[in-house]
C-alpha positions as CSV (number, residue, x, y, z in Angstrom):
1,X,148.6,131.9,-2.8
2,X,148.0,131.7,-6.1
3,X,150.2,132.2,-9.4
4,X,150.7,136.1,-10.3
5,X,148.4,137.3,-7.3
6,X,150.4,140.6,-5.0
7,X,151.6,140.9,-2.1
8,X,151.5,144.0,-0.1
9,X,153.2,144.5,3.1
10,X,154.7,146.7,5.4
11,X,157.4,144.9,8.1
12,X,158.8,147.4,11.0
13,X,162.9,147.5,11.2
14,X,163.5,150.1,14.1
15,X,161.1,150.9,16.6
16,X,160.6,150.6,20.0
17,X,158.8,147.6,20.9
18,X,155.0,147.5,20.5
19,X,152.4,145.7,20.5
20,X,153.8,143.7,24.0
21,X,154.1,140.6,23.8
22,X,153.5,140.0,20.7
23,X,156.6,142.1,18.6
24,X,158.8,138.8,17.3
25,X,161.1,140.2,14.7
26,X,162.7,142.7,12.7
27,X,164.2,142.2,9.0
28,X,166.7,143.4,6.8
29,X,166.5,144.4,3.6
30,X,168.2,141.5,2.4
31,X,166.3,139.1,5.1
32,X,163.2,140.2,3.3
33,X,164.2,139.9,-0.1
34,X,165.6,136.5,0.9
35,X,162.6,135.5,2.0
36,X,159.9,136.2,-0.6
37,X,162.5,135.2,-3.5
38,X,162.7,131.5,-1.3
39,X,158.9,131.1,-1.3
40,X,158.6,132.2,-5.0
41,X,158.3,135.7,-4.7
42,X,159.2,138.7,-6.9
43,X,159.8,142.0,-5.4
44,X,157.9,144.9,-7.6
45,X,158.5,147.5,-5.1
46,X,160.7,147.6,-2.1
47,X,161.1,150.7,-0.2
48,X,161.9,152.2,3.2
49,X,159.8,154.9,4.7
50,X,162.0,156.9,6.0
51,X,165.6,158.4,5.6
52,X,168.1,158.1,8.7
53,X,167.7,161.7,9.2
54,X,164.1,160.9,9.7
55,X,164.3,158.1,11.5
56,X,166.7,159.6,13.7
57,X,164.6,162.7,14.7
58,X,161.6,160.4,15.4
59,X,163.4,157.6,17.8
60,X,163.8,161.4,20.2
61,X,160.2,161.8,19.7
62,X,159.1,158.5,20.6
63,X,161.5,158.7,23.7
64,X,160.5,162.3,24.5
65,X,156.3,160.8,23.9
66,X,156.7,157.6,26.0
67,X,159.4,158.2,28.4
68,X,159.5,161.8,29.0
69,X,156.0,163.4,28.5
70,X,153.5,162.2,32.0
71,X,150.9,159.2,30.9
72,X,147.9,162.0,31.3
73,X,146.6,161.7,28.1
74,X,145.3,165.4,28.2
75,X,148.5,167.0,28.8
76,X,150.3,164.9,26.2
77,X,148.4,166.2,23.8
78,X,148.9,169.2,24.8
79,X,152.9,169.0,24.9
80,X,152.5,167.2,21.6
81,X,151.7,170.6,20.3
82,X,154.6,172.6,21.8
83,X,157.1,169.7,21.5
84,X,156.2,167.2,18.8
85,X,154.7,169.1,16.0
86,X,157.9,171.7,16.1
87,X,160.5,168.5,16.0
88,X,158.7,166.9,13.2
89,X,159.1,170.0,11.2
90,X,162.2,169.7,12.0
91,X,162.3,166.1,10.9
92,X,160.4,166.9,7.5
93,X,162.5,170.9,6.7
94,X,166.1,168.7,7.5
95,X,164.9,165.5,5.2
96,X,165.1,168.1,2.4
97,X,168.9,169.4,3.5
98,X,170.4,166.4,5.0
99,X,172.5,163.8,2.6
100,X,169.9,161.0,2.3
101,X,171.2,157.9,3.6
102,X,168.9,154.7,4.2
103,X,170.9,152.1,6.1
104,X,169.2,153.2,9.2
105,X,165.0,153.7,8.8
106,X,161.4,152.9,10.0
107,X,159.5,150.3,7.7
108,X,159.8,148.2,5.0
109,X,156.9,148.6,2.1
110,X,156.8,145.7,-0.4
111,X,154.7,145.3,-3.2
112,X,155.6,141.3,-4.4
113,X,154.2,139.5,-7.5
114,X,153.9,135.5,-6.7
115,X,155.7,133.1,-9.6
């Protein structure tokens, strides 16, 4: 990357295995910062995509969708409207009520500039 070039990346932190067999790593904010600084990047923005509460709700939703619901796509869609949509709404409302804690989160969103 050329000097002053911008890098936009998102990286998973907490999520079930996906893109099998190519799901290789989870990076903490400290590990990512270290790697970017080591390779001459200045971090402009580093955000986490969800708080502890939202992430916990999303993990429950993921478990229900992947492990509890039947494999039939039509049935999954039907059950999602009944069970998953209300859980998502609960997560959105809970985000506003419960204290924010970003030690457990789903993804990193990073904008960095090459020095």
